[in-house]
C-alpha positions as CSV (number, residue, x, y, z in Angstrom):
1,M,0.0,0.0,0.0
2,P,1.2,3.5,-0.7
3,K,2.1,5.6,2.3
4,D,0.0,8.5,1.0
5,L,-3.3,6.6,1.4
6,L,-2.6,5.8,5.0
7,K,-2.0,9.5,5.8
8,N,-5.1,10.9,4.2
9,D,-8.1,8.7,5.0
10,S,-10.8,11.1,3.6
11,F,-10.9,9.1,0.4
12,G,-11.5,12.3,-1.7
13,L,-15.0,13.0,-0.3
14,L,-13.9,16.1,1.7
15,P,-11.3,18.7,0.8
16,E,-8.0,18.3,2.4
17,P,-7.6,20.1,5.8
18,E,-5.8,23.4,5.7
19,G,-4.5,25.7,8.4
20,R,-7.3,27.9,9.8
21,W,-5.2,29.7,12.4
22,G,-5.1,33.0,10.4
23,S,-8.9,33.4,10.1
24,F,-9.3,32.3,13.7
25,G,-6.9,35.0,14.9
26,V,-8.5,37.7,12.8
27,S,-12.0,36.9,14.1
28,M,-10.8,36.8,17.7
29,V,-9.1,40.2,17.5
30,T,-12.2,41.7,15.8
31,N,-14.5,40.3,18.6
32,I,-12.2,41.7,21.3
33,I,-12.2,45.1,19.7
34,I,-16.0,45.2,19.4
35,M,-16.4,44.1,23.0
36,T,-14.1,46.8,24.4
37,L,-15.8,49.5,22.3
38,L,-19.3,48.4,23.7
39,I,-18.0,48.5,27.2
40,L,-16.4,52.0,26.7
41,F,-19.6,53.4,25.1
42,T,-21.8,52.1,27.8
43,A,-19.5,53.5,30.5
44,A,-19.4,56.9,28.8
45,I,-23.2,57.1,28.4
46,H,-24.1,55.9,31.9
47,K,-23.1,58.7,34.3
48,V,-23.9,58.6,38.0
49,E,-24.7,62.0,39.5
50,K,-24.3,62.6,43.2
51,Q,-27.5,63.9,44.7
52,K,-27.4,66.8,47.1
53,Y,-29.8,67.2,50.0
54,N,-30.4,70.4,51.9
55,E,-31.8,70.2,55.3
56,T,-33.3,73.2,57.1
57,L,-34.5,73.0,60.7
58,I,-37.2,75.4,61.8
59,F,-37.7,75.9,65.5
60,P,-40.9,77.8,66.4
61,Q,-40.5,80.6,68.9
62,E,-43.8,80.3,70.7
63,V,-45.7,77.1,71.4
64,P,-49.3,77.6,70.0
65,P,-52.1,76.9,72.5
66,P,-53.9,73.6,72.1
67,P,-57.1,73.9,70.0
68,K,-60.4,74.0,71.7
69,I,-62.5,70.9,71.1
70,V,-66.2,71.6,70.7
71,V,-68.4,68.7,71.7
72,P,-71.7,68.7,69.8
73,K,-74.9,68.1,71.6
74,V,-76.7,64.9,70.6
75,K,-80.4,64.5,71.0
76,V,-81.4,61.1,72.4
77,F,-84.6,59.5,71.0
78,A,-86.4,56.5,72.5
79,P,-86.0,53.4,70.4
80,P,-89.1,52.4,68.4
81,Q,-91.3,49.7,69.8
82,P,-91.2,46.4,67.9
83,E,-94.4,45.3,66.2
84,V,-96.0,42.2,67.6
85,V,-96.4,39.7,64.7
86,K,-99.0,36.9,65.0
87,L,-97.7,33.6,63.6
88,T,-100.0,31.3,61.8
89,P,-99.9,27.7,62.8
90,P,-97.9,25.5,60.4
91,K,-99.7,23.7,57.7
92,I,-97.4,20.6,57.9
93,V,-98.0,18.3,60.8
94,V,-94.8,16.9,62.2
95,P,-95.3,13.3,63.3
96,K,-94.5,12.5,67.0
97,I,-91.4,10.5,67.8
98,Q,-92.4,7.0,69.0
99,P,-90.2,5.1,71.4
100,P,-88.2,2.3,69.8
101,P,-89.6,-1.2,70.1
102,E,-88.3,-3.5,72.7
103,I,-85.4,-5.7,71.6
104,P,-86.1,-9.4,72.2
105,K,-83.7,-11.0,74.6
106,P,-81.5,-13.8,73.2
107,V,-82.4,-17.3,74.3
108,K,-79.7,-19.1,76.3
109,L,-79.3,-22.9,75.8
110,D,-77.3,-25.2,78.0
111,Q,-74.4,-26.6,76.0
112,P,-73.0,-30.0,76.9
113,D,-69.3,-30.1,78.1
114,Q,-66.7,-30.8,75.4
115,P,-64.8,-34.1,75.7
116,K,-61.3,-33.8,77.2
117,L,-58.7,-34.7,74.5
118,P,-55.0,-35.2,75.2
119,P,-52.6,-32.7,73.6
120,A,-51.4,-33.4,70.0
121,P,-48.0,-35.0,69.7
122,P,-45.1,-32.7,68.4
123,K,-44.4,-32.7,64.7
124,A,-41.5,-34.8,63.6
125,T,-38.7,-32.9,62.0
126,S,-35.6,-34.1,60.1
127,A,-32.3,-32.5,59.5
128,K,-32.3,-33.8,56.0
129,C,-34.9,-32.5,53.5
130,R,-36.5,-35.5,51.7
131,G,-38.7,-33.5,49.3
132,S,-38.7,-33.9,45.5
133,R,-36.1,-32.0,43.5
134,P,-36.7,-32.9,39.9
135,R,-35.5,-29.6,38.4
136,S,-32.3,-29.4,40.4
137,M,-31.4,-33.1,39.7
138,E,-32.1,-32.5,36.0
139,T,-29.8,-29.5,35.7
140,T,-27.1,-31.3,37.7
141,R,-27.2,-34.3,35.5
142,M,-27.2,-32.1,32.4
143,A,-24.0,-30.4,33.6
144,F,-22.2,-33.7,34.2
145,S,-23.3,-35.1,30.9
146,T,-22.1,-32.0,29.1
147,V,-18.6,-32.2,30.7
148,A,-18.4,-35.9,29.9
149,L,-19.3,-35.4,26.3
150,T,-16.9,-32.6,25.7
151,T,-14.0,-34.5,27.3
152,R,-14.7,-37.4,25.0
153,M,-14.9,-35.2,21.9
154,I,-11.7,-33.3,22.5
155,P,-8.7,-35.2,21.1
156,A,-6.1,-36.0,23.7
157,A,-2.9,-34.0,23.3
158,N,0.1,-36.3,23.0
């Protein structure tokens, strides 16, 4: 293989890469100049003026007398008498509440005594589980048969 193909692996689809540092430098310098001009213009336009406050204290020479309060006279009237209103009897008759009916008492029957039984014997437990394990036995046998088959099929190295 020629050495030139290994260097340029673009296969002619894209133009060869060229140095872009010149255009990058020019754009960076232009951006920095524009940014500094914007900062200078905003600083020149925005001026802060110091505000001046003048304070003048005025002390009166004589204390004025307190104003006289005139209390108006109020006429007191007697409150009007309320009118007596006659109520008509209601047209709907409300039924009277009746006492609840008596609850019948439950009947008590004599129950015969239960027969006395001896306590149940304790359950027998074993240290070894004797339950059925078909799935585990099948997978164990499959593993052993696979090992035996592969050792027979592999030729012995002499």
